[in-house]
N, C-alpha and C positions, 0 to 999 in steps of 0.2 A: 504494500500500500504506500502511496506517495505521501510525503510530508507536506503540510500546508505551506504555501509560498515557496516551494522548492520545484525547480524545473526538472522535468523528467525527459531524458534523451531516448530516442528510439534509434538503435544502432543502424538499421537499414536506411533511415532517413538521413542521419548525419553522414554516413558513408556516401550516399548519393549526392548530397549537397557539396561535400568536399570534391568528389569526382567532377561534378559540374563546374566548380570553381577553378579547377586546374585543367579542365579540358578533356577529362575522361580518364579511365583507368589504364589506357594504353597510350603510348607515344607513337605517333605515325610521322614518318619523314620521307621526303623524296631524296633518293640517292642518284648516283650516276645514271644517265640515260632516262631520267624521269621515273625510274622504277620505285615503287613504294615499299617501305620496310616498316615493321612495327616491333615494339618491345614493351614490356610492362612499364607503366609510369613508376618512377622510384618510390613514390608515396604508397602505391598499391602493390608493389612487387612482392611475390611470395618470398619467404626467408631463404628458400633454396636458391632462387635467382640471385638474391643479394649476396649470399655466401659464395656462389660461383664467381660473381663479379669481383668480390673482395679478395678471393683467393687467387684470381688470375694475376699474372705478373707482367706479361708482355702486352703490347698493344693488340696483337693478334688474338691472344687468349681473352683479353677483356672484351674485344668486339664480338668474339664468338660466344662468350658467356652472355652478353647482352642480347644478341640477336638469335641465338640458337644456331646449331651447325648448318642447317639447310639455308636459312636466310643469310648467314655469314658467307657461305660459299657463293651464293648468288650475288651478294654485295661485292665481293672481291672479283668475281668473273665480270661484273659490269664495270670494273675499273675503280672501285671504291678503295679508299685508304683506311685500313683498320683504325688508325689513330684518330680519324675524324669522327668515329662513332661516339667516342666519349664526349665530344662537343654537344651532341644531341642530348645526352643525359644531363650535362651541365646546364644547357639551355632550359630543359624541362624543370630542373630544380630551381633555377633563377625565376622562371615564370611562376612556379609554385609559390615562392617566397613573396613575389609581388602580388599575386592573387590573394594570398592569405593576409597580407598586411592591409589590404583595402577593407577588411572587415571579416569577422568570423562568419563563414557561410551558414552557421546554424542560427544566426539571428535573422529575423524577418524584417 
């Protein structure tokens, strides 16, 4: 039972509001040749994804951890530079900080 004058959060609602504020639970970007690639948004990434990215040491390993093997191979075949994939993650995180500074999405 809720306490009087206490706000009650609904997890599904809060999650969807944050997803909307940062542009979704996935990051989509255009790579070489106009090909589209996706990866989890860092805010919504499963812990297994985050661990693989954190454990990776080289640019190639980091890019493959972020994109997954199939997309990584396609990215490289299209002429993509593995080091550039990290720019996408950094841009998503910067956008997230900006979106969340504008106001908590759980407030109406």
